A tleap script that builds the chain and sets N, CA, C and O, in Angstrom:
source leaprc.protein.ff14SB
mol = sequence {
  NMET SER PHE GLY GLN THR ARG ILE ILE PHE
  ALA MET ALA ARG ASP GLY LEU LEU PRO LYS
  ARG LEU ALA THR ILE HIE PRO THR TYR GLY
  THR PRO PHE LEU ALA THR TRP ILE VAL GLY
  LEU ARG LYS LYS ARG PRO ASP LEU HIE ARG
  ALA PHE ARG CYS PRO GLY VAL PRO TYR VAL
  PRO ALA LEU ALA ILE VAL ALA CYS VAL ALA
  LEU MET THR PHE LEU SER LYS SER THR TRP
  ILE ALA PHE GLY ILE TRP LEU VAL LEU GLY
  LEU ALA VAL TYR PHE ILE CTYR
}
set mol.1.N position { 6.568 13.807 -18.013 }
set mol.1.CA position { 5.887 12.968 -16.845 }
set mol.1.C position { 6.086 12.009 -18.216 }
set mol.1.O position { 6.786 11.061 -17.861 }
set mol.2.N position { 5.853 11.921 -19.193 }
set mol.2.CA position { 6.147 11.314 -20.038 }
set mol.2.C position { 7.302 10.137 -20.490 }
set mol.2.O position { 7.387 8.909 -20.481 }
set mol.3.N position { 8.143 11.321 -20.895 }
set mol.3.CA position { 9.792 10.451 -20.841 }
set mol.3.C position { 9.957 9.594 -19.547 }
set mol.3.O position { 10.762 8.666 -19.619 }
set mol.4.N position { 9.256 9.801 -18.306 }
set mol.4.CA position { 9.370 9.143 -17.060 }
set mol.4.C position { 8.967 7.581 -17.400 }
set mol.4.O position { 9.587 6.520 -17.338 }
set mol.5.N position { 7.617 7.954 -17.794 }
set mol.5.CA position { 6.310 6.615 -18.224 }
set mol.5.C position { 7.123 5.495 -19.343 }
set mol.5.O position { 7.249 4.271 -19.315 }
set mol.6.N position { 7.481 6.301 -20.081 }
set mol.6.CA position { 8.275 5.284 -21.486 }
set mol.6.C position { 9.125 4.546 -20.713 }
set mol.6.O position { 8.862 3.344 -20.723 }
set mol.7.N position { 10.517 5.036 -19.720 }
set mol.7.CA position { 11.185 4.080 -19.563 }
set mol.7.C position { 10.726 3.118 -18.461 }
set mol.7.O position { 11.437 2.169 -18.132 }
set mol.8.N position { 9.658 3.336 -17.946 }
set mol.8.CA position { 9.552 2.519 -16.514 }
set mol.8.C position { 8.748 1.602 -17.606 }
set mol.8.O position { 9.114 0.429 -17.530 }
set mol.9.N position { 7.785 1.824 -18.565 }
set mol.9.CA position { 7.365 0.872 -19.070 }
set mol.9.C position { 8.360 -0.373 -19.808 }
set mol.9.O position { 8.279 -1.600 -19.854 }
set mol.10.N position { 9.254 0.568 -20.304 }
set mol.10.CA position { 10.346 -0.394 -20.752 }
set mol.10.C position { 11.246 -1.160 -20.353 }
set mol.10.O position { 11.788 -2.001 -21.070 }
set mol.11.N position { 11.644 -0.845 -18.522 }
set mol.11.CA position { 12.068 -1.460 -17.814 }
set mol.11.C position { 11.093 -2.470 -17.598 }
set mol.11.O position { 11.331 -3.467 -18.279 }
set mol.12.N position { 10.112 -2.558 -16.914 }
set mol.12.CA position { 8.813 -3.482 -17.061 }
set mol.12.C position { 8.866 -4.917 -18.008 }
set mol.12.O position { 8.748 -6.098 -17.682 }
set mol.13.N position { 9.105 -4.237 -19.363 }
set mol.13.CA position { 9.010 -5.193 -20.450 }
set mol.13.C position { 10.385 -5.827 -20.654 }
set mol.13.O position { 10.533 -6.779 -21.420 }
set mol.14.N position { 11.597 -5.173 -19.812 }
set mol.14.CA position { 12.536 -5.472 -20.109 }
set mol.14.C position { 13.284 -6.825 -19.168 }
set mol.14.O position { 14.176 -7.643 -19.390 }
set mol.15.N position { 12.276 -6.489 -17.921 }
set mol.15.CA position { 11.904 -7.702 -17.225 }
set mol.15.C position { 11.551 -8.639 -17.163 }
set mol.15.O position { 11.984 -9.612 -16.546 }
set mol.16.N position { 10.319 -8.465 -18.071 }
set mol.16.CA position { 9.556 -9.415 -18.113 }
set mol.16.C position { 7.677 -9.072 -17.467 }
set mol.16.O position { 6.824 -9.941 -17.648 }
set mol.17.N position { 7.416 -8.078 -16.940 }
set mol.17.CA position { 6.584 -7.637 -16.656 }
set mol.17.C position { 5.405 -7.169 -17.328 }
set mol.17.O position { 4.221 -7.136 -16.990 }
set mol.18.N position { 6.238 -6.689 -18.730 }
set mol.18.CA position { 5.169 -6.505 -19.698 }
set mol.18.C position { 5.501 -7.232 -20.824 }
set mol.18.O position { 6.428 -8.042 -20.818 }
set mol.19.N position { 4.669 -6.958 -21.995 }
set mol.19.CA position { 5.290 -7.892 -23.216 }
set mol.19.C position { 6.229 -7.374 -23.778 }
set mol.19.O position { 6.246 -6.191 -24.120 }
set mol.20.N position { 7.387 -8.400 -23.999 }
set mol.20.CA position { 8.682 -7.643 -24.660 }
set mol.20.C position { 8.761 -7.064 -25.560 }
set mol.20.O position { 9.772 -6.372 -25.679 }
set mol.21.N position { 7.781 -7.053 -26.601 }
set mol.21.CA position { 7.586 -5.758 -27.097 }
set mol.21.C position { 7.776 -4.453 -27.046 }
set mol.21.O position { 8.088 -3.755 -28.010 }
set mol.22.N position { 7.584 -4.056 -25.857 }
set mol.22.CA position { 7.389 -2.876 -25.500 }
set mol.22.C position { 8.879 -2.595 -25.098 }
set mol.22.O position { 9.210 -1.412 -25.025 }
set mol.23.N position { 9.734 -3.487 -24.852 }
set mol.23.CA position { 11.319 -2.844 -24.708 }
set mol.23.C position { 12.415 -2.640 -26.214 }
set mol.23.O position { 13.570 -2.274 -26.435 }
set mol.24.N position { 11.106 -3.178 -27.083 }
set mol.24.CA position { 11.892 -2.932 -28.434 }
set mol.24.C position { 12.575 -1.343 -28.550 }
set mol.24.O position { 11.869 -0.335 -28.543 }
set mol.25.N position { 13.869 -1.321 -28.643 }
set mol.25.CA position { 14.527 -0.217 -29.137 }
set mol.25.C position { 14.958 0.427 -30.568 }
set mol.25.O position { 15.805 -0.081 -31.301 }
set mol.26.N position { 14.336 1.470 -30.816 }
set mol.26.CA position { 13.982 1.765 -32.064 }
set mol.26.C position { 15.838 2.009 -32.904 }
set mol.26.O position { 16.625 2.937 -32.718 }
set mol.27.N position { 15.957 1.055 -33.594 }
set mol.27.CA position { 17.591 1.064 -34.391 }
set mol.27.C position { 18.354 2.350 -34.802 }
set mol.27.O position { 19.559 2.114 -34.885 }
set mol.28.N position { 17.976 3.860 -35.133 }
set mol.28.CA position { 18.236 4.561 -35.179 }
set mol.28.C position { 18.184 5.855 -34.163 }
set mol.28.O position { 18.825 6.897 -34.299 }
set mol.29.N position { 17.452 5.596 -33.328 }
set mol.29.CA position { 17.482 6.682 -32.198 }
set mol.29.C position { 17.723 6.309 -31.220 }
set mol.29.O position { 18.153 7.212 -30.503 }
set mol.30.N position { 17.646 4.802 -30.462 }
set mol.30.CA position { 18.389 3.832 -29.478 }
set mol.30.C position { 16.950 4.224 -28.322 }
set mol.30.O position { 17.122 3.901 -27.147 }
set mol.31.N position { 15.702 4.848 -28.676 }
set mol.31.CA position { 14.873 4.972 -27.635 }
set mol.31.C position { 13.483 3.780 -27.694 }
set mol.31.O position { 13.217 3.200 -28.746 }
set mol.32.N position { 13.002 3.638 -26.917 }
set mol.32.CA position { 11.887 2.793 -26.900 }
set mol.32.C position { 10.342 3.221 -27.202 }
set mol.32.O position { 9.420 3.623 -26.493 }
set mol.33.N position { 10.495 2.952 -28.552 }
set mol.33.CA position { 9.956 3.351 -29.615 }
set mol.33.C position { 7.984 3.251 -29.112 }
set mol.33.O position { 6.895 3.822 -29.168 }
set mol.34.N position { 8.597 2.265 -28.726 }
set mol.34.CA position { 6.654 1.445 -28.754 }
set mol.34.C position { 6.185 2.169 -27.364 }
set mol.34.O position { 5.206 2.888 -27.168 }
set mol.35.N position { 7.105 1.785 -26.556 }
set mol.35.CA position { 6.324 2.501 -25.354 }
set mol.35.C position { 6.620 4.414 -25.234 }
set mol.35.O position { 6.582 4.953 -24.128 }
set mol.36.N position { 6.749 4.792 -25.829 }
set mol.36.CA position { 6.867 6.516 -26.226 }
set mol.36.C position { 5.498 6.492 -27.385 }
set mol.36.O position { 4.740 7.458 -27.304 }
set mol.37.N position { 5.267 5.718 -28.148 }
set mol.37.CA position { 3.873 5.661 -28.712 }
set mol.37.C position { 2.702 5.423 -28.223 }
set mol.37.O position { 1.607 5.785 -28.656 }
set mol.38.N position { 3.049 4.577 -26.968 }
set mol.38.CA position { 1.494 4.613 -26.445 }
set mol.38.C position { 1.641 5.488 -25.232 }
set mol.38.O position { 0.645 5.303 -24.532 }
set mol.39.N position { 2.269 6.165 -24.806 }
set mol.39.CA position { 2.276 7.100 -23.872 }
set mol.39.C position { 1.735 8.431 -24.324 }
set mol.39.O position { 1.139 9.320 -23.716 }
set mol.40.N position { 2.123 8.299 -25.576 }
set mol.40.CA position { 1.878 9.933 -26.275 }
set mol.40.C position { 2.164 10.106 -27.525 }
set mol.40.O position { 3.343 9.967 -27.850 }
set mol.41.N position { 1.520 10.329 -28.186 }
set mol.41.CA position { 2.050 11.017 -29.920 }
set mol.41.C position { 2.789 11.935 -30.187 }
set mol.41.O position { 2.591 12.854 -29.392 }
set mol.42.N position { 3.325 12.097 -30.694 }
set mol.42.CA position { 4.564 13.230 -31.385 }
set mol.42.C position { 3.754 14.436 -32.028 }
set mol.42.O position { 2.673 13.951 -32.360 }
set mol.43.N position { 3.774 15.479 -32.282 }
set mol.43.CA position { 3.319 16.821 -32.183 }
set mol.43.C position { 3.801 16.980 -33.719 }
set mol.43.O position { 4.976 17.207 -34.009 }
set mol.44.N position { 2.614 16.815 -34.813 }
set mol.44.CA position { 2.829 16.702 -36.321 }
set mol.44.C position { 2.609 18.015 -37.043 }
set mol.44.O position { 2.474 18.174 -38.256 }
set mol.45.N position { 2.594 19.055 -35.951 }
set mol.45.CA position { 2.249 20.544 -36.701 }
set mol.45.C position { 2.793 21.448 -35.746 }
set mol.45.O position { 1.997 22.266 -35.286 }
set mol.46.N position { 4.349 21.497 -35.215 }
set mol.46.CA position { 4.467 22.564 -34.263 }
set mol.46.C position { 4.542 23.628 -34.891 }
set mol.46.O position { 5.231 24.401 -34.225 }
set mol.47.N position { 4.285 23.982 -35.600 }
set mol.47.CA position { 3.826 25.204 -35.881 }
set mol.47.C position { 2.606 26.229 -35.842 }
set mol.47.O position { 2.534 27.448 -35.995 }
set mol.48.N position { 1.564 25.103 -35.539 }
set mol.48.CA position { -0.344 25.532 -34.650 }
set mol.48.C position { -0.055 25.811 -33.371 }
set mol.48.O position { 0.868 25.419 -32.658 }
set mol.49.N position { -0.940 26.523 -33.167 }
set mol.49.CA position { -1.167 27.002 -32.047 }
set mol.49.C position { -1.492 26.335 -31.147 }
set mol.49.O position { -2.701 26.413 -31.367 }
set mol.50.N position { -1.406 25.524 -30.010 }
set mol.50.CA position { -1.625 25.238 -28.840 }
set mol.50.C position { -2.774 25.436 -27.762 }
set mol.50.O position { -2.394 26.567 -27.458 }
set mol.51.N position { -3.605 25.288 -27.144 }
set mol.51.CA position { -4.517 25.684 -27.220 }
set mol.51.C position { -4.540 25.784 -25.533 }
set mol.51.O position { -5.019 26.703 -24.869 }
set mol.52.N position { -3.917 24.630 -25.072 }
set mol.52.CA position { -3.699 24.576 -23.930 }
set mol.52.C position { -2.415 24.987 -22.782 }
set mol.52.O position { -1.299 24.469 -22.745 }
set mol.53.N position { -2.675 25.513 -22.345 }
set mol.53.CA position { -0.925 25.830 -21.384 }
set mol.53.C position { -1.631 25.501 -20.047 }
set mol.53.O position { -2.838 25.494 -19.810 }
set mol.54.N position { -0.384 25.178 -19.072 }
set mol.54.CA position { -0.996 25.197 -17.563 }
set mol.54.C position { -0.908 26.392 -17.207 }
set mol.54.O position { -0.162 27.144 -17.835 }
set mol.55.N position { -1.598 26.821 -16.190 }
set mol.55.CA position { -2.055 28.394 -16.173 }
set mol.55.C position { -1.173 28.553 -14.892 }
set mol.55.O position { -1.142 27.611 -14.100 }
set mol.56.N position { -0.658 29.365 -14.711 }
set mol.56.CA position { 0.266 29.998 -13.369 }
set mol.56.C position { 1.530 29.377 -12.633 }
set mol.56.O position { 1.900 29.401 -11.459 }
set mol.57.N position { 2.172 28.668 -14.083 }
set mol.57.CA position { 3.263 27.772 -13.560 }
set mol.57.C position { 3.913 29.121 -13.037 }
set mol.57.O position { 3.775 30.253 -13.501 }
set mol.58.N position { 4.876 28.575 -11.630 }
set mol.58.CA position { 5.053 27.562 -11.131 }
set mol.58.C position { 3.743 27.127 -10.072 }
set mol.58.O position { 3.466 26.103 -9.448 }
set mol.59.N position { 3.130 28.423 -10.221 }
set mol.59.CA position { 2.479 28.574 -8.831 }
set mol.59.C position { 1.510 27.382 -8.455 }
set mol.59.O position { 1.353 26.849 -7.356 }
set mol.60.N position { 0.716 27.024 -10.039 }
set mol.60.CA position { -0.073 26.063 -9.872 }
set mol.60.C position { 0.310 24.549 -9.215 }
set mol.60.O position { -0.135 23.934 -8.246 }
set mol.61.N position { 1.124 24.317 -9.998 }
set mol.61.CA position { 2.049 23.210 -9.654 }
set mol.61.C position { 2.405 22.914 -8.461 }
set mol.61.O position { 2.249 21.778 -8.011 }
set mol.62.N position { 3.038 24.083 -7.647 }
set mol.62.CA position { 3.444 23.773 -6.312 }
set mol.62.C position { 2.288 23.856 -5.597 }
set mol.62.O position { 2.310 23.269 -4.515 }
set mol.63.N position { 0.905 24.634 -6.012 }
set mol.63.CA position { -0.422 24.286 -4.626 }
set mol.63.C position { -0.694 22.932 -4.621 }
set mol.63.O position { -0.924 22.173 -3.680 }
set mol.64.N position { -0.614 22.676 -6.210 }
set mol.64.CA position { -0.938 21.218 -6.358 }
set mol.64.C position { -0.298 20.199 -5.383 }
set mol.64.O position { -0.872 19.318 -4.742 }
set mol.65.N position { 1.115 20.538 -5.416 }
set mol.65.CA position { 1.419 19.402 -4.285 }
set mol.65.C position { 1.643 19.550 -3.077 }
set mol.65.O position { 2.402 18.938 -2.326 }
set mol.66.N position { 0.818 20.556 -2.869 }
set mol.66.CA position { 1.019 21.169 -1.263 }
set mol.66.C position { -0.571 20.827 -0.630 }
set mol.66.O position { -0.936 20.594 0.522 }
set mol.67.N position { -1.144 20.889 -1.614 }
set mol.67.CA position { -2.615 20.474 -1.611 }
set mol.67.C position { -3.060 18.634 -1.640 }
set mol.67.O position { -4.040 18.069 -1.156 }
set mol.68.N position { -1.900 18.086 -2.405 }
set mol.68.CA position { -2.091 16.362 -2.266 }
set mol.68.C position { -0.948 16.091 -0.693 }
set mol.68.O position { -0.956 14.953 -0.225 }
set mol.69.N position { -0.362 16.797 -0.240 }
set mol.69.CA position { 0.381 16.358 0.641 }
set mol.69.C position { -0.301 16.807 2.295 }
set mol.69.O position { 0.255 16.553 3.364 }
set mol.70.N position { -1.324 17.359 2.163 }
set mol.70.CA position { -2.208 18.267 3.204 }
set mol.70.C position { -3.262 17.233 3.025 }
set mol.70.O position { -3.522 16.639 4.071 }
set mol.71.N position { -4.000 16.825 1.883 }
set mol.71.CA position { -4.658 15.549 2.029 }
set mol.71.C position { -4.384 13.769 2.381 }
set mol.71.O position { -5.080 12.814 2.725 }
set mol.72.N position { -3.256 13.971 2.127 }
set mol.72.CA position { -2.201 12.942 2.981 }
set mol.72.C position { -2.338 13.149 4.027 }
set mol.72.O position { -2.263 12.123 4.703 }
set mol.73.N position { -2.515 14.014 4.565 }
set mol.73.CA position { -1.806 14.129 6.136 }
set mol.73.C position { -3.102 13.666 7.449 }
set mol.73.O position { -3.080 13.481 8.666 }
set mol.74.N position { -4.407 13.619 6.080 }
set mol.74.CA position { -5.641 13.497 6.666 }
set mol.74.C position { -5.996 11.587 6.555 }
set mol.74.O position { -6.850 10.904 7.121 }
set mol.75.N position { -4.908 11.225 5.571 }
set mol.75.CA position { -5.329 9.784 5.597 }
set mol.75.C position { -5.192 9.091 7.479 }
set mol.75.O position { -4.438 9.337 8.420 }
set mol.76.N position { -6.106 8.373 7.312 }
set mol.76.CA position { -5.997 7.145 8.560 }
set mol.76.C position { -5.019 5.986 8.833 }
set mol.76.O position { -4.812 5.143 7.961 }
set mol.77.N position { -4.508 5.944 9.850 }
set mol.77.CA position { -3.572 5.215 10.552 }
set mol.77.C position { -3.823 3.984 9.386 }
set mol.77.O position { -2.861 3.743 8.657 }
set mol.78.N position { -5.060 3.209 9.185 }
set mol.78.CA position { -5.294 1.835 8.730 }
set mol.78.C position { -4.614 2.416 7.545 }
set mol.78.O position { -3.452 2.037 7.398 }
set mol.79.N position { -5.159 3.399 6.514 }
set mol.79.CA position { -4.868 3.206 5.495 }
set mol.79.C position { -3.394 3.301 4.811 }
set mol.79.O position { -3.021 2.746 3.777 }
set mol.80.N position { -2.496 4.351 5.868 }
set mol.80.CA position { -1.000 3.873 5.747 }
set mol.80.C position { -0.851 2.700 5.987 }
set mol.80.O position { -0.275 2.014 5.144 }
set mol.81.N position { -1.332 2.090 7.238 }
set mol.81.CA position { -0.462 0.332 7.131 }
set mol.81.C position { -0.897 -0.511 5.942 }
set mol.81.O position { -0.302 -1.294 5.201 }
set mol.82.N position { -2.055 -0.106 6.019 }
set mol.82.CA position { -2.349 -1.146 4.485 }
set mol.82.C position { -1.576 -0.934 3.156 }
set mol.82.O position { -1.394 -1.859 2.365 }
set mol.83.N position { -0.999 0.705 2.890 }
set mol.83.CA position { -0.473 0.686 1.926 }
set mol.83.C position { 0.700 0.706 2.619 }
set mol.83.O position { 0.997 1.901 2.638 }
set mol.84.N position { 1.545 0.101 3.198 }
set mol.84.CA position { 2.990 -0.543 3.957 }
set mol.84.C position { 2.758 -1.555 3.430 }
set mol.84.O position { 3.497 -2.002 2.553 }
set mol.85.N position { 1.569 -2.219 3.879 }
set mol.85.CA position { 1.628 -3.529 3.410 }
set mol.85.C position { 1.468 -4.024 2.058 }
set mol.85.O position { 1.919 -5.084 1.623 }
set mol.86.N position { 0.845 -3.235 1.490 }
set mol.86.CA position { 0.371 -3.184 -0.144 }
set mol.86.C position { 1.844 -3.331 -0.923 }
set mol.86.O position { 1.955 -3.994 -1.955 }
set mol.87.N position { 2.953 -2.631 -0.299 }
set mol.87.CA position { 3.738 -1.434 -0.930 }
set mol.87.C position { 5.087 -2.946 -0.470 }
set mol.87.O position { 5.626 -3.468 -1.446 }
set mol.88.N position { 5.307 -3.242 0.320 }
set mol.88.CA position { 6.035 -4.503 0.615 }
set mol.88.C position { 5.840 -5.787 0.081 }
set mol.88.O position { 6.717 -6.642 -0.038 }
set mol.89.N position { 4.388 -5.914 -0.309 }
set mol.89.CA position { 3.956 -6.942 -0.929 }
set mol.89.C position { 4.382 -6.840 -2.608 }
set mol.89.O position { 4.892 -7.782 -3.215 }
set mol.90.N position { 4.237 -6.233 -2.887 }
set mol.90.CA position { 4.561 -5.663 -4.359 }
set mol.90.C position { 5.666 -5.644 -4.467 }
set mol.90.O position { 6.049 -6.584 -5.163 }
set mol.91.N position { 6.803 -4.733 -3.958 }
set mol.91.CA position { 7.939 -5.095 -3.777 }
set mol.91.C position { 8.576 -7.013 -3.698 }
set mol.91.O position { 9.416 -7.567 -4.408 }
set mol.92.N position { 7.995 -7.403 -2.886 }
set mol.92.CA position { 8.669 -8.511 -2.595 }
set mol.92.C position { 8.223 -9.792 -4.087 }
set mol.92.O position { 8.918 -10.704 -4.535 }
set mol.93.N position { 7.001 -9.394 -4.449 }
set mol.93.CA position { 6.719 -9.980 -5.799 }
set mol.93.C position { 7.215 -9.276 -7.123 }
set mol.93.O position { 6.869 -9.808 -8.177 }
set mol.94.N position { 8.017 -8.095 -7.182 }
set mol.94.CA position { 8.699 -8.241 -8.083 }
set mol.94.C position { 10.180 -8.281 -7.780 }
set mol.94.O position { 10.799 -8.675 -8.768 }
set mol.95.N position { 11.061 -7.969 -6.607 }
set mol.95.CA position { 12.427 -8.413 -6.540 }
set mol.95.C position { 12.349 -10.455 -6.587 }
set mol.95.O position { 13.237 -11.259 -6.869 }
set mol.96.N position { 11.099 -10.647 -6.234 }
set mol.96.CA position { 11.232 -12.385 -6.075 }
set mol.96.C position { 10.788 -13.041 -7.366 }
set mol.96.O position { 11.012 -14.252 -7.347 }
set mol.97.N position { 10.066 -12.483 -8.799 }
set mol.97.CA position { 9.738 -12.656 -10.081 }
set mol.97.C position { 11.207 -12.365 -10.307 }
set mol.97.O position { 11.667 -12.361 -11.449 }
savepdb mol mol.pdb
quit
């Protein structure tokens, strides 16, 4: 997700929705390095043992998706209507801007 988030920050900065500096591209690598630096820092010692790993891949992530969808089905109709209204307003502001 950090790759996607850096691109979203880059695109929003390029569109003027975030500070322009976040749309700066690294001259050598051609990547949005400031957005990448904000989202996550690189590993300095790849040879070190990393203590955390996601347990039960792919079962735990798949179960999390199923749980989120199940929770969404229990939302009230008014919540979905409010979501739709805010989504339309947000898209309008984005495209009009």
